[in-house]
N, C-alpha and C positions, 0 to 999 in steps of 0.2 A: 238766166243771164246775170252775170256778176258785173256790174259797172265799175269802171274805174274811179279811184279814190276821188279825183276831182267831179264826178259825176254820180254821185252815190243815191240812186234815185230809189233803188230796190225797196229802201227804207219806207216808202209810201205804202208798199202792200200791207204792212203792220200796222197803219194808221187808217187807211182808206179799204183794206182788202181788194181783192182781184176779183173783178165782175166783167161778163160780157153783156154790152149794152147792143140793145137793137137801134140804129141811129138812120135816120131816113136821108136821103141825100138830098132833100129840100131844105134842111133846116138849117136856119141861120146862125151867126155867132152867139146872139144875145139867147135863141132858143137854146142851142146848143149848153151855155153856158148855164141854164136854168136847169137842164136835165142834169148835168152834173152836180149842182148843189142838191138837187132833190134825192140823188142817187147815193152820193157821198155828202152827209151832212157836215162832215168835219170841213168839206170845201168852203162852205159859208163864209168863213172866217178868212179867206184868202181873198174874196172881194175881186174876183177875176185877175188877181195876181198870178198867174200859172204859165206854162207854155206845155207844150205837146213834144214829146220826143220818141224817137224810133231806135231801134238797135240796128247796126249793119249786118248784113246777110252774112260777111265771113268772119269767122273767128280769130281772133288774134291769139296771143301766148296764154297758157293756163286757163284754157276756156273761156276767156273774156272776150266780149264784143263791147265796141264803142257806141257810143249814144249820141245820135245825132238830132238836132231840133228839126222838127216838122216845119218847113216854110208856110208862112201866112201869107194868104191872097190879100189883097185890097180890103175887102169886107171882113177880114180877120178868118177864124175857124169856122168852116162849113161842113155839112152834112156830106158832101160830095168829095170835099178835101180829104176828110177823115178815110172815106171809104178807098180812096186813092192810095192813101199814107199806108193804110193796114193790108191793102191787097185785099180787098172786100171782106175784112173780117178776119183774115187769115193770120195775121201779123199781130203782135200785141204793141199797144202804145202807152207810153209811160207821162203823168202829170207829173210836173216839177215846179215847186212854189218857187217864187223870184224873191221875195222877202220875208218869207215866213217859216218857221219850225212847225211841222204837223206833232201831233199829239203820237207819240211812237208806243203809248201804252197798248199791250195785247188786248185784242177784245175778250170781254167776258165769258164766262162759259154761256151764259144765257143770251148771247148775242145773236140776231135773227138769223147771221150767218150759217150758224150752227143747228138751224132748225131742223134740218132733213137727217144730221147725224144720229145715229143710235147712242142712247144715253144710259150712264148707269150712276148709282151713289156709291161715294166714298163708304167703307166699312167704318172708319175712324171717325170723320167728321160729318158725314151723312151730306157733302155736300154733291150736287147732282152735275154731270159735265160729259163731255162727249167722250168715248172710250179712248179714242186717241189721247186727250188729254188727261183722262184717270191713269193712263199707263206712267207717266212720269209724276202725277201728283201723288200716287200712293209712296214713290220713294221720299217725297219731300213733305209729306205731310205731317209726320212726328217732329219734323224740325221747323217748320215755318207756323207763324201764326196764322189764325183764320184770315185776317186780312190781307195777309200777303200771298196765300196760297195759291189763289185762283191765278195771279200773276206769274210768280215764278214756278209753279210745278208746269205751266207750259214753257217757260223761256231757259231756265235754268238747264245746263247742262247736265245729263244723267250721270256723267262721270267727269273726273278732272281730266284736264288736258295733258297730263303726263303720263296717261296709260296708252296702251298700244291702240286701242280703238275706243270710238265714241259712239253713242247713240243716236239715231237721229230721231227726233220728236214725231214725226208723222208717221214713217213707215215702222218703227221702232225695231228697225235692223242696225247693227254692229257694221261700221266701216272705219278702215284705217284712217290715222289722223290727217294724212297728208291729202286723203280724199275727200273727206267729210264735207269742206268748203264747197268743192264743185258738185258734191251730191246735193247738198242742201239748196242750191241754185235751181235744181230742175226737179226734185222730187215731189211729184203729184202737182195737181193744179190748184193748190190751197194754199192759204199765205203761211201755215203755220210753221213749214220749214223755212219759209222766206223771213220769218220773224227770228227763227233760231240763227239763221245764217247771220241776219242784220246785228243781232247780239253778239254772236261770236266774233264779228269784225270790230263793233263797237267797243267792246268789254273783252279783253284778251285774258283767256284762263290761262295763264303761264306761272309754273309755281317754283320752277328750278331751273338752273342752267341747261337742265337737257332737255326742257320745255323751249326755251330759247333758240336752241341749236334746231329743233326740229320745225319750230315754225321760220326760223330764216333759210331752212331747206324747201320750204313752199312756195316761197317768193322767186326761185328761180325760173327764167322765162326760157323755156325749152325751145322756143321758136327758131331760135339761132343757136350757134355754137361760137365761143370765143376761142379761137385757135392761135397758139402760141407755140413756136419751134425755136428753141433754144439750144445753144453750145452749153455742155455739162462743165468745159473748163471754167464758164464766167456766167453761172445762173444768175445771180443775184445782180449784177450790173448790167448785163444785158436783158435782163427780165424785167429791171424796172424801165428801161428803155422801150421794149416791146409791148410792154401793159399799155403805155401812154398812146400807142398809136392807134389799137381799137379801129380798124377800118371795117371790118363786116358786122362783128359781133362786138358784146361788151362785159362789162362784168357781171350784168344781171343774167346773162347766158351761161351754160354749161362751159366749164372750162375745158379745153381739149388740149393736150400737150404731147409735143414728140420732141424728141433731144436729136440734133445733127450727128448723125454718122450713127445712129441705132435704128433697127428696125421694128422696135417694139411700138404695138398699136395700143391707144390709151383704152383702158376699159374702167380703168379707176385708178390702177397703181401708181401710173406717170404721174397722174395730177396730184395724188396725195405725195408723192416724193417731190415734185415741182414746189408744191405748196410748204411742204417741210422745209425744205431748203430755203424758199424764200422769206418765211417768217423768221426763221433763226438768221439768216444772212441780213434782214432788215433790222433785228434787233441789235447785231453787232455793227452795221453800218450807219444807221440813223439815231441809235440810243447810247447812253452811257449810263454807269452805274454799276452796280454788282448784284447779283440774285438775292442775297441776305436783306438788302435794303429797297429793292425795287429800282427800276431804271427811269430815266427821264430823256425826252429829246435832246438833241445834242444842239447846241446853239451855233447853226449852220445857214448863214443867209443864201449862202450857195445852194444848197439842198433845197431851200424854201423856195429860191427863184425859180428851180427847175420842177416844182410842183412834187417834190418825190415823197413829201410826208401826205398828202392828198394820194398818190398812188399807195403808199402804205396803208393807210385807213380802206381803201379798195379792196386790197389782198387781204387783210385781216377779216374783212366781211365776207369775201369769198371763200375763204379758207373755213370760218366758222359754218358755212352754207353747205360747203361742198366736201367735207370730209377732211379736212386739213387740222392743224393743230390750233389751240386758241392762242392770243396773245397775251398769255398773263404773267407778262414781268413787269406791269406798269406801277408806279408808286400811287397810293393812294388817292393824293391831292389832283394827279392828272386824271385820273378816272373820274374825280368831282368834276374837274372842269369840263371834260369832254360831256359829262350828263347835264350840267347845270349851266355852263359858260361862265361861271364865277371863279374867281380866284380863293384858294383856299391854301395858307401856308402852313396848317398843322400837319405834320407828317412829311414833310418836305426834306430830302436829303440832297444835297450837291458837295460832290467831292471837294471842290474848292472852298466855296461859301459856308458850308458847315462847318469845316475846320476854322473858318474866321468866327463864326458865332459862337464857336464853344471858346475860343480865344478871350472874346470880349467878355463872355460871362465870368471867367476866370481872372480877368485882370483887374487889378486896383488903380492902374492909370491907362485910360484908353487913348492918351494922346499918341502914344506909340503906332495905334492902328489908324490914325487919323487920316491918312492917305486912302488905306483900302476901304474905309468909311464913308469918305467923300465918293469915292468911284462907284459906289452903290446908290448914288442920288440923295444921301442924306445930306440936310443943309442948315440942320440945327447945332446947338452946342454938343460937344464931344467930351462927356464928363459922364461919372457914374451913375449922376441923378438921372439922366436921362437915358439909361441903358435900355430901357423897355423900349422907348422911341427907334433906338439905333438899332436893335436886333428886329424891330420890326421893320424897318427900312430894309436891312441886308435880307430878309426873307423875302419880303417883295420883290427885291431885284431879281433874286434868284429865280422867282416864280413867273414874273411878268416879262422877262425877256424870253421864255420859252412858250408865252401864249400866242405867237403866231404859227408857230409850228404845230401846237395843239389844236388851233382853229382847221388848219390846212388838213389835220390828221381827221378832225371831226366832220369837216367835207366830205372827206373819203368815205366814212363809215356811213355816210347816208345812202350807200347800195343798200337796196333792200329795206328801204327805211329802218335801217336798223337803229340809227342813232335817235330815232323817236320812240322805238320800243326802250332803248336806254334810260330813255328820260322817263316814261311812263313805269318802266320796271327795274330800276337801278339796283336793287337788291339781289334779283334773278340774275342779273347781266354781269355782278361784280367779279364773282370768280373765273369769268373769261378773261378779263383784263388785268386784275390787280394781282401782284406777287404774294407767293406765299401759298397758293392754291395749285401749283403746277405738281401735278402727279407725274414723276417720270418714268417711264418704263424701267421697270427691274426683273431681275432673273426670274423672281416668281410670278410676274405678269406673263412671261412668255412661256415659262414652264408649265402653267396652269392652263395654257390654250393649245398645249401640243395634243394633237391627235394622231398618233402612231398606227401605222397598219402593221401590226405584229403579227408574226408567224403563228403555227398554233401551238398552243400553251404546252409547255413541257419539252418543244422540241429544241435542239441546238442552236436553230437560227433564231429562235426567240430568245436565248440567253444572250446571243450575242447583239441582237437588237436592244436589248434592255442596256448592255453594257454601254452602247453608243449613246442611248438617253443620259445614262449617268455621266458619260464625259462631257455631252452639252452642257448639263447641270452645272458641273466642277467648272468647266469654263467660263460660264457667266458669273459664277461665284468669283472666279479670279479676276476676270474684268473689274466687278463691282468693288472689289478689294483694292485692286490698284486705283480706281478712280477716287475712293476715300483716302488713299493715302498721298493723292495728288502726283503718283508716278508719270513722268511726261513721256518716259520711254516704252511704256505700256499703254500709255491713253491714246496711243494710234488706233485703237480699236474701243468702243465702248459698247454698254448692253443696248443702248437706243439704236448705236449703228448697225447691231446684229437684227434688230427688229425692223429697222428701214431695209436692210437687204432682203430682209423674207418678204415684206407686206408692202415696200414703198413709202411709209411712215413710221417716225420715230417716238411717236407720243400715244399715250393710251386712247382708245377711243373715246370721246366726248358723250357718246349716247349711250345709256345701260344695255338699252337692247342688242345695241351693236358688240357690247363687251361680252354680251350673255351668248351671242350667236358667233362671235370670234372663235376661229380655228386655226392652228397651224399642222395641215398634213404632213406627216413625216413618212416618206418611202423610203424603203431599204433594199437595195440593188447588191443582190448576191451573185449576179452575173456579168459583172462588167469586163472581167476577163474574156468571157465567151463572145461578148458584143463586138469587142475590139481587141483580138488576139496580138501578144506582143507589146502591149502599151505599159509603161513601167507606172505612170500615175495618173488619175484623174481626180476631179474635186467635186464638192457637193453642186448640184444643180439646184437653182431655185426657180419657180415661177411665183412672182410679186403678184401676178392679177389673181391668181388662185391660192396665195399663201401656201405653196406646196414645197417642201425641200426634198430632196432626192439623194440620201447618203451612199457613196462606193464602198460597201463593206470590206472588199478586199484590200482596201489602203487604209483603213484605221484599226489594226490590229489591237494597238494600245493608247494609253491618253497622250503620250507625247506626240506619236504622228497624228492623232486626232486633230490635238492642238494648232501643230504647223500646218497640217491640210485645210482644217476648217477657218484659221484665221488668215490664210492666203486667199481662199475664195471669197470669205466676205471682204477683205481689203482690196482686192481687184476684181471683183465681181459683181459692181453697180451697175454696170451698163445694161440696157434691155436690147438683149441679143438675140432672144428666141421668140418664136411668135406662137 
């Protein structure tokens, strides 16, 4: 059983151990308390400041069960009451301290709880311990001192969280990262896995943004779905409005998207496309600045009153957890405020006020800017001797007037407790929010993940298919060159747009494991004229859900025809019209 965060009682199994007691029906509350104190010596410090809890019969989302207090009778807890609450000893009861914290130190290797377990001595340090503990102790023995080895060889994960699998310290089997937490709560009837599970929850082993994304994905509650049906013509504006309705589900649930007038069924691609459009649209709609210096929230009380910045925070959290892009466009001081709640002026850039700061630094007579300085809230003398105070006031004005927007954004990031994780792991989360780390999709990323279904080597068809792949690469190169040259006429198409057309997303995959397994399957149709006799032109067909593109070979004879045909398909083929 994995308790909710507010009822984190499972940690008692690390301090008390899990035992089955034989309780007589005629035991009084005082006799019962004495029995507990005798069985669990650590309970003597509680001095009867404890309550009994039991788990609900039905499971909730993510394999969780809520815990409810066992109602006391007039004479307190009695043997008969406990038998009824545990249904004759078939259900487990939990002891929760009311005003105390129990010692969470794992039991030593020579504890009576391990008396019946087979033991062996470590070859390096000669320490004797149960075989289950020795498995992990061997890996840690050379790294830990003898005083710490007994504790950490049991409780420290055998592998870092940023690997694909992690080892259970009881059964010694490997499990996927997303499953280990559930497995640890029910592996066997011993406290070892529960101790490991508690430590995994208490001390999160995250070492990179890849781990943060994996952790966020585990927080999604699959008990419901969060359904959104939106028009492609106004995804951002309508999406912000529909997001706030949240009738049946909410951001904590899996997002399921459908587009009005399109028959596509969301198996992942529609959600990714929606999140891709929303994150990019929110960046333009609610933030200002440029990509070279990062962006800051727009000073808009109208948007603040509509709670749009809170919605933006929720969408950012969902995007990270459910396959969307990272909102990595914020200035450093904005991220600092999100993490700490404190204002930091260093690294701040405001298109208007930063220009004023530059003018003040270069001016010999500040009286020219008196009106602008006073509007920033500065009330002291305006002269060069007080320049530092003036600059500080202007910088504070630029940051503090946007703190209400950042507060609302911070509130929205509370989905999946992401803001709490950011507070504990600021360095690991930084690349997901701060500008400068956004690796845009380029031609190399697409071409390196192309998986062409080629005809036999040396055949005429295989030579034609290779030419099509070269045309695709040249076309992507041309788009990149046009983007670097800022040619607005050509920028109706970009490389990220091609990626979005193929897969539903315009960003590189956040997880390294997804990048390694990602591929775009390319199929070459040599018989389109046979399928549809008499037609003059047809276009490449894409299945974004399976990342598959089919090229009609009869209409792609040279690069110019490929360029015209392919660009038309991408430009006008974003709707999900195929099942």
